[in-house]
C-alpha atoms as a printed R data frame, in Angstrom:
    type eleno elety resid chain resno       x       y       z
1   ATOM     1    CA   MET     A     1   2.761  -9.453  13.128
2   ATOM     2    CA   VAL     A     2   2.391  -5.654  14.818
3   ATOM     3    CA   ASP     A     3  -0.858  -4.338  15.595
4   ATOM     4    CA   ARG     A     4  -2.140  -2.194  12.788
5   ATOM     5    CA   SER     A     5  -3.641   0.555  15.580
6   ATOM     6    CA   PHE     A     6  -0.609   2.616  16.840
7   ATOM     7    CA   LYS     A     7  -0.652   5.699  16.284
8   ATOM     8    CA   ASP     A     8   3.163   6.599  17.039
9   ATOM     9    CA   LEU     A     9   5.091   7.461  14.414
10  ATOM    10    CA   SER     A    10   8.018   5.615  14.950
11  ATOM    11    CA   LEU     A    11   6.112   2.010  15.761
12  ATOM    12    CA   ALA     A    12   4.217   2.563  12.594
13  ATOM    13    CA   SER     A    13   7.455   2.906  10.211
14  ATOM    14    CA   LEU     A    14   8.097  -0.239  11.942
15  ATOM    15    CA   TYR     A    15   5.842  -1.864   9.981
16  ATOM    16    CA   ASP     A    16   6.252  -3.340   7.044
17  ATOM    17    CA   THR     A    17   9.758  -4.363   8.204
18  ATOM    18    CA   LEU     A    18   8.587  -6.187  10.427
19  ATOM    19    CA   ASN     A    19   5.437  -7.651   8.025
20  ATOM    20    CA   PRO     A    20   6.989  -7.902   4.473
21  ATOM    21    CA   TRP     A    21   5.486  -8.535   0.918
22  ATOM    22    CA   GLY     A    22   4.411 -11.654   0.991
23  ATOM    23    CA   PRO     A    23   2.384 -14.776  -0.558
24  ATOM    24    CA   GLY     A    24  -1.072 -13.140   1.519
25  ATOM    25    CA   ASP     A    25  -0.091  -8.929  -0.467
26  ATOM    26    CA   ASP     A    26   0.293 -10.743  -3.931
27  ATOM    27    CA   PHE     A    27  -3.210 -12.026  -3.567
28  ATOM    28    CA   TYR     A    28  -4.219  -8.957  -3.086
29  ATOM    29    CA   LEU     A    29  -2.394  -7.872  -6.114
30  ATOM    30    CA   ASP     A    30  -3.931  -9.556  -8.200
31  ATOM    31    CA   LEU     A    31  -7.672  -8.801  -7.759
32  ATOM    32    CA   VAL     A    32  -6.482  -5.316  -6.592
33  ATOM    33    CA   MET     A    33  -5.641  -4.834 -10.678
34  ATOM    34    CA   SER     A    34  -8.400  -6.386 -11.653
35  ATOM    35    CA   ALA     A    35 -11.023  -3.852 -10.181
36  ATOM    36    CA   ARG     A    36 -11.096  -0.602 -11.784
37  ATOM    37    CA   SER     A    37 -12.213   1.195  -7.606
38  ATOM    38    CA   VAL     A    38 -10.755  -0.150  -5.078
39  ATOM    39    CA   LEU     A    39 -11.277   0.246  -1.660
40  ATOM    40    CA   ASP     A    40  -8.713  -0.963   1.683
41  ATOM    41    CA   VAL     A    41 -10.415  -0.548   4.371
42  ATOM    42    CA   GLY     A    42  -7.447  -0.695   7.594
43  ATOM    43    CA   CYS     A    43  -4.911   0.330   5.348
44  ATOM    44    CA   GLY     A    44  -1.684   0.162   7.453
45  ATOM    45    CA   THR     A    45   1.095   1.975   5.557
46  ATOM    46    CA   GLY     A    46  -0.378   1.671   2.345
47  ATOM    47    CA   ARG     A    47   1.706  -0.404   0.398
48  ATOM    48    CA   LEU     A    48  -0.622  -2.325  -1.097
49  ATOM    49    CA   LEU     A    49  -2.219   0.384  -3.104
50  ATOM    50    CA   ALA     A    50   0.496   2.349  -3.273
51  ATOM    51    CA   ARG     A    51   2.347  -0.918  -5.450
52  ATOM    52    CA   THR     A    52  -1.106  -1.687  -7.409
53  ATOM    53    CA   ARG     A    53  -0.557   2.439  -8.788
54  ATOM    54    CA   ARG     A    54   2.707   2.052  -9.773
55  ATOM    55    CA   ALA     A    55   2.169  -0.952 -11.700
56  ATOM    56    CA   GLY     A    56  -0.195   1.596 -13.332
57  ATOM    57    CA   HIS     A    57  -3.876   0.943 -12.192
58  ATOM    58    CA   ASP     A    58  -5.197   4.012 -13.333
59  ATOM    59    CA   GLY     A    59  -8.870   3.630 -11.546
60  ATOM    60    CA   ARG     A    60  -9.810   5.159  -8.133
61  ATOM    61    CA   LEU     A    61  -8.260   3.713  -5.713
62  ATOM    62    CA   MET     A    62  -8.816   4.955  -1.971
63  ATOM    63    CA   GLY     A    63  -6.962   3.617   1.438
64  ATOM    64    CA   LEU     A    64  -8.819   4.270   4.775
65  ATOM    65    CA   ASP     A    65  -6.949   3.434   8.235
66  ATOM    66    CA   PRO     A    66  -7.849   5.339  11.554
67  ATOM    67    CA   ALA     A    67  -4.249   5.321  12.804
68  ATOM    68    CA   ALA     A    68  -2.781   9.113  11.465
69  ATOM    69    CA   ALA     A    69   0.767   7.767  11.879
70  ATOM    70    CA   MET     A    70   0.005   4.970   9.604
71  ATOM    71    CA   LEU     A    71  -1.232   7.469   6.523
72  ATOM    72    CA   VAL     A    72   2.085   9.592   7.046
73  ATOM    73    CA   GLN     A    73   3.578   6.279   5.539
74  ATOM    74    CA   ALA     A    74   1.271   5.884   3.535
75  ATOM    75    CA   ARG     A    75   0.929   9.055   1.853
76  ATOM    76    CA   ARG     A    76   5.081   9.802   1.656
77  ATOM    77    CA   ARG     A    77   5.367   6.303  -0.662
78  ATOM    78    CA   GLU     A    78   2.242   7.434  -2.217
79  ATOM    79    CA   PRO     A    79   0.117  10.632  -3.147
80  ATOM    80    CA   GLY     A    80  -1.999   9.710  -6.004
81  ATOM    81    CA   VAL     A    81  -4.252   7.483  -3.590
82  ATOM    82    CA   ASP     A    82  -7.136   8.784  -1.758
83  ATOM    83    CA   TRP     A    83  -5.196   8.002   1.793
84  ATOM    84    CA   VAL     A    84  -8.706   8.876   4.432
85  ATOM    85    CA   LEU     A    85  -8.451   9.127   7.808
86  ATOM    86    CA   GLY     A    86 -10.878   7.426   9.638
87  ATOM    87    CA   ASP     A    87 -12.935   4.241   9.943
88  ATOM    88    CA   LEU     A    88 -15.759   2.690   7.955
89  ATOM    89    CA   ARG     A    89 -17.990   5.149   9.794
90  ATOM    90    CA   THR     A    90 -17.208   8.020   8.751
91  ATOM    91    CA   ARG     A    91 -19.020   9.052   5.775
92  ATOM    92    CA   LEU     A    92 -22.071   7.356   4.323
93  ATOM    93    CA   TRP     A    93 -21.385   5.054   1.239
94  ATOM    94    CA   ASP     A    94 -22.800   4.866  -1.711
95  ATOM    95    CA   GLY     A    95 -21.515   2.691  -4.142
96  ATOM    96    CA   GLY     A    96 -18.690   2.757  -6.188
97  ATOM    97    CA   PHE     A    97 -15.804   0.094  -5.536
98  ATOM    98    CA   ASP     A    98 -16.121  -2.910  -6.971
99  ATOM    99    CA   LEU     A    99 -13.536  -4.349  -4.686
100 ATOM   100    CA   VAL     A   100 -13.535  -3.559  -1.113
101 ATOM   101    CA   VAL     A   101 -10.356  -5.895   0.842
102 ATOM   102    CA   MET     A   102  -9.368  -6.038   4.520
103 ATOM   103    CA   THR     A   103  -5.503  -6.828   4.565
104 ATOM   104    CA   GLY     A   104  -3.562  -8.016   7.365
105 ATOM   105    CA   HIS     A   105  -6.122  -9.575   9.555
106 ATOM   106    CA   ALA     A   106  -7.285  -6.541  10.098
107 ATOM   107    CA   PHE     A   107 -10.955  -7.803  10.425
108 ATOM   108    CA   GLN     A   108 -10.297  -9.062  13.524
109 ATOM   109    CA   THR     A   109  -9.893  -5.991  15.156
110 ATOM   110    CA   LEU     A   110 -13.616  -5.617  14.726
111 ATOM   111    CA   VAL     A   111 -14.477  -6.612  18.135
112 ATOM   112    CA   ASP     A   112 -18.129  -6.538  19.595
113 ATOM   113    CA   ASP     A   113 -21.229  -8.086  17.734
114 ATOM   114    CA   GLU     A   114 -22.420  -4.550  16.528
115 ATOM   115    CA   GLU     A   115 -18.978  -2.815  15.294
116 ATOM   116    CA   LEU     A   116 -18.980  -5.705  13.720
117 ATOM   117    CA   ARG     A   117 -22.479  -5.134  12.171
118 ATOM   118    CA   LEU     A   118 -22.223  -1.227  11.570
119 ATOM   119    CA   ALA     A   119 -18.963  -2.543   9.506
120 ATOM   120    CA   LEU     A   120 -19.506  -4.849   7.663
121 ATOM   121    CA   ARG     A   121 -23.037  -3.106   6.138
122 ATOM   122    CA   ALA     A   122 -20.992  -0.225   5.782
123 ATOM   123    CA   VAL     A   123 -19.189  -2.185   3.427
124 ATOM   124    CA   ARG     A   124 -22.434  -3.698   1.601
125 ATOM   125    CA   ALA     A   125 -22.868   0.305   0.888
126 ATOM   126    CA   ALA     A   126 -19.837   0.589  -0.165
127 ATOM   127    CA   LEU     A   127 -19.931  -1.634  -3.135
128 ATOM   128    CA   SER     A   128 -20.836  -1.662  -6.317
129 ATOM   129    CA   PRO     A   129 -23.533  -4.067  -8.036
130 ATOM   130    CA   GLY     A   130 -21.365  -7.432  -8.597
131 ATOM   131    CA   GLY     A   131 -18.730  -6.135  -6.217
132 ATOM   132    CA   ARG     A   132 -16.591  -8.045  -4.289
133 ATOM   133    CA   PHE     A   133 -15.526  -7.906  -0.838
134 ATOM   134    CA   VAL     A   134 -12.260  -9.690   0.509
135 ATOM   135    CA   PHE     A   135 -10.746 -10.770   4.040
136 ATOM   136    CA   GLU     A   136  -8.709 -12.792   5.468
137 ATOM   137    CA   THR     A   137  -8.487 -13.688   9.240
138 ATOM   138    CA   ARG     A   138  -6.753 -16.860  11.579
139 ATOM   139    CA   HIS     A   139  -8.343 -20.123  11.988
140 ATOM   140    CA   PRO     A   140  -9.793 -19.969  15.521
141 ATOM   141    CA   ALA     A   141  -8.670 -24.213  15.347
142 ATOM   142    CA   ALA     A   142  -5.145 -23.464  14.081
143 ATOM   143    CA   HIS     A   143  -4.568 -20.555  17.746
144 ATOM   144    CA   ALA     A   144  -2.762 -18.687  16.490
145 ATOM   145    CA   TRP     A   145  -1.900 -17.064  19.809
146 ATOM   146    CA   THR     A   146  -0.228 -20.181  21.447
147 ATOM   147    CA   GLY     A   147   2.902 -18.665  19.435
148 ATOM   148    CA   TRP     A   148   2.804 -15.408  21.469
149 ATOM   149    CA   ASN     A   149   4.657 -15.004  23.540
150 ATOM   150    CA   PRO     A   150   7.786 -12.780  25.471
151 ATOM   151    CA   GLU     A   151  10.486 -15.697  24.034
152 ATOM   152    CA   ARG     A   152  10.427 -15.007  20.330
153 ATOM   153    CA   ILE     A   153  12.224 -11.912  20.365
154 ATOM   154    CA   ARG     A   154  12.135 -10.455  16.854
155 ATOM   155    CA   PHE     A   155  14.867  -7.647  16.197
156 ATOM   156    CA   VAL     A   156  14.697  -5.007  13.286
157 ATOM   157    CA   ASP     A   157  16.540  -2.085  12.517
158 ATOM   158    CA   ASP     A   158  14.538   1.212  12.438
159 ATOM   159    CA   ALA     A   159  14.931   4.140   9.951
160 ATOM   160    CA   ASP     A   160  18.395   4.819  12.072
161 ATOM   161    CA   GLY     A   161  19.589   1.695  11.881
162 ATOM   162    CA   ARG     A   162  19.202   1.051  15.607
163 ATOM   163    CA   VAL     A   163  17.610  -2.116  17.051
164 ATOM   164    CA   VAL     A   164  14.929  -2.218  18.447
165 ATOM   165    CA   ARG     A   165  13.858  -5.548  19.774
166 ATOM   166    CA   VAL     A   166   9.715  -6.648  19.232
167 ATOM   167    CA   TRP     A   167   7.507  -9.736  21.009
168 ATOM   168    CA   HIS     A   168   4.208 -10.525  21.911
169 ATOM   169    CA   GLU     A   169   1.837 -12.530  24.838
170 ATOM   170    CA   VAL     A   170  -1.760 -12.462  24.783
171 ATOM   171    CA   ASP     A   171  -2.619 -10.254  27.502
172 ATOM   172    CA   GLY     A   172  -5.077 -11.687  29.311
173 ATOM   173    CA   PRO     A   173  -7.140 -14.756  29.984
174 ATOM   174    CA   LEU     A   174  -9.726 -15.785  26.543
175 ATOM   175    CA   LEU     A   175 -12.313 -14.798  26.217
176 ATOM   176    CA   GLY     A   176 -14.801 -16.778  24.487
177 ATOM   177    CA   ASP     A   177 -13.346 -15.901  20.986
178 ATOM   178    CA   ARG     A   178 -11.729 -12.480  21.941
179 ATOM   179    CA   VAL     A   179  -7.871 -12.776  22.239
180 ATOM   180    CA   ALA     A   180  -6.104 -10.213  24.294
181 ATOM   181    CA   LEU     A   181  -2.862  -8.602  22.537
182 ATOM   182    CA   LYS     A   182   0.002  -7.370  24.003
183 ATOM   183    CA   GLU     A   183   3.290  -6.146  21.206
184 ATOM   184    CA   THR     A   184   6.517  -4.849  22.959
185 ATOM   185    CA   PHE     A   185   8.668  -2.548  21.267
186 ATOM   186    CA   ASP     A   186  12.117  -1.513  23.359
187 ATOM   187    CA   LYS     A   187  15.879   0.057  21.866
188 ATOM   188    CA   GLU     A   188  18.491   1.461  23.659
189 ATOM   189    CA   GLY     A   189  18.102   4.657  24.328
190 ATOM   190    CA   TRP     A   190  14.735   4.893  25.448
191 ATOM   191    CA   ASP     A   191  13.489   5.628  28.992
192 ATOM   192    CA   ARG     A   192  11.146   2.401  28.575
193 ATOM   193    CA   PRO     A   193   9.871   0.265  26.377
194 ATOM   194    CA   ARG     A   194   6.629   1.071  24.245
195 ATOM   195    CA   VAL     A   195   3.326  -1.188  24.380
196 ATOM   196    CA   SER     A   196   1.003  -1.283  22.173
197 ATOM   197    CA   ARG     A   197  -2.768  -3.522  23.099
198 ATOM   198    CA   SER     A   198  -5.718  -5.220  20.656
199 ATOM   199    CA   THR     A   199  -8.170  -7.298  21.311
200 ATOM   200    CA   LEU     A   200  -8.483  -9.382  18.536
201 ATOM   201    CA   ARG     A   201 -11.915 -11.600  17.564
202 ATOM   202    CA   PHE     A   202 -11.331 -15.233  16.438
203 ATOM   203    CA   LEU     A   203 -14.622 -16.207  14.234
204 ATOM   204    CA   GLY     A   204 -14.933 -19.442  12.305
205 ATOM   205    CA   PRO     A   205 -16.418 -20.430   8.656
206 ATOM   206    CA   ASP     A   206 -20.388 -20.338  10.211
207 ATOM   207    CA   ALA     A   207 -20.647 -17.288  12.242
208 ATOM   208    CA   LEU     A   208 -18.515 -15.829   9.842
209 ATOM   209    CA   THR     A   209 -21.274 -17.051   7.107
210 ATOM   210    CA   ARG     A   210 -23.964 -15.523   9.221
211 ATOM   211    CA   PHE     A   211 -22.468 -12.116  10.188
212 ATOM   212    CA   LEU     A   212 -22.098 -11.347   6.735
213 ATOM   213    CA   GLY     A   213 -25.661 -12.978   5.459
214 ATOM   214    CA   ARG     A   214 -27.398 -10.351   7.880
215 ATOM   215    CA   ALA     A   215 -25.395  -7.433   6.221
216 ATOM   216    CA   GLY     A   216 -26.755  -8.312   2.914
217 ATOM   217    CA   LEU     A   217 -23.458 -10.688   1.772
218 ATOM   218    CA   GLY     A   218 -22.889 -13.634   0.799
219 ATOM   219    CA   VAL     A   219 -19.793 -16.341   0.826
220 ATOM   220    CA   VAL     A   220 -18.940 -16.330  -2.968
221 ATOM   221    CA   GLU     A   221 -15.112 -18.425  -2.009
222 ATOM   222    CA   GLN     A   222 -13.270 -19.459   0.528
223 ATOM   223    CA   TYR     A   223  -9.711 -20.443   0.819
224 ATOM   224    CA   GLY     A   224  -7.483 -21.870   3.280
225 ATOM   225    CA   ASP     A   225  -4.830 -20.847   2.165
226 ATOM   226    CA   TRP     A   226  -2.928 -18.501  -0.489
227 ATOM   227    CA   ALA     A   227  -2.531 -19.952  -3.629
228 ATOM   228    CA   ARG     A   228  -6.313 -20.547  -2.665
229 ATOM   229    CA   GLY     A   229  -6.165 -24.371  -1.307
230 ATOM   230    CA   PRO     A   230  -9.276 -25.782  -0.105
231 ATOM   231    CA   LEU     A   231 -10.576 -24.437   3.760
232 ATOM   232    CA   THR     A   232 -10.027 -27.254   5.845
233 ATOM   233    CA   GLN     A   233 -10.118 -27.409   9.804
234 ATOM   234    CA   ASP     A   234  -6.572 -27.699   9.232
235 ATOM   235    CA   SER     A   235  -6.278 -24.517   8.078
236 ATOM   236    CA   ALA     A   236  -4.422 -21.410   9.430
237 ATOM   237    CA   GLU     A   237  -6.474 -19.079   8.174
238 ATOM   238    CA   ILE     A   238  -9.390 -18.502   6.159
239 ATOM   239    CA   ILE     A   239 -10.028 -16.312   3.583
240 ATOM   240    CA   THR     A   240 -13.322 -15.135   1.860
241 ATOM   241    CA   VAL     A   241 -14.874 -13.124  -1.681
242 ATOM   242    CA   ALA     A   242 -18.474 -12.130  -0.546
243 ATOM   243    CA   ALA     A   243 -20.696 -10.119  -2.978
244 ATOM   244    CA   PRO     A   244 -23.584  -8.407  -1.910
245 ATOM   245    CA   SER     A   245 -26.535 -10.620  -1.327
246 ATOM   246    CA   ARG     A   246 -29.500  -8.953  -1.899
């Protein structure tokens, strides 16, 4: 897992290596291929929409991300998608999208209540009548952060074939439903390791439902895994499908 907000181009280029295509990507690809117009919020390196376009989707595809380094990767990968630098506050939304997605646990970077409320209202404004908002967040009951420690080091090759060491650790005490995360990258030849810090919010199903409801969105389905299994207390993920409720 890599924070999708880093600004360093050399780190952004490692994202797909550290996060290879998997069942979650297949889940979203199926949804995106069946929608005429799609907004990918926090699109990162753009691989979802790029694969969608290459698979023959000829509708409107827009990727939105606040990290310019990520969008450099996206534009190189597929120029036939509308890649936009910014976040949901970048523009005034007035419908137009049948599907809005937030993948890669990007939803968890919405940490403050007001930030989350504004983002969800913007999603609601971006959706066409009958549209869907789909995202996933780690289930707080699974305590994913217990696996983030510097003893678990990953080794990956960068674009030049040099080995980069990567590890994650909790960066300070847990504050309610918020966990501070530090990701460290180190490579021979660097004068010092490079560090990316972020804070992630772990909201449970009830809290998610409340926030969505206040933004005019209602839960249509919730799954506990990428095979659309039921959501339980043992689920690692909370995969939510929401729709406009008013």
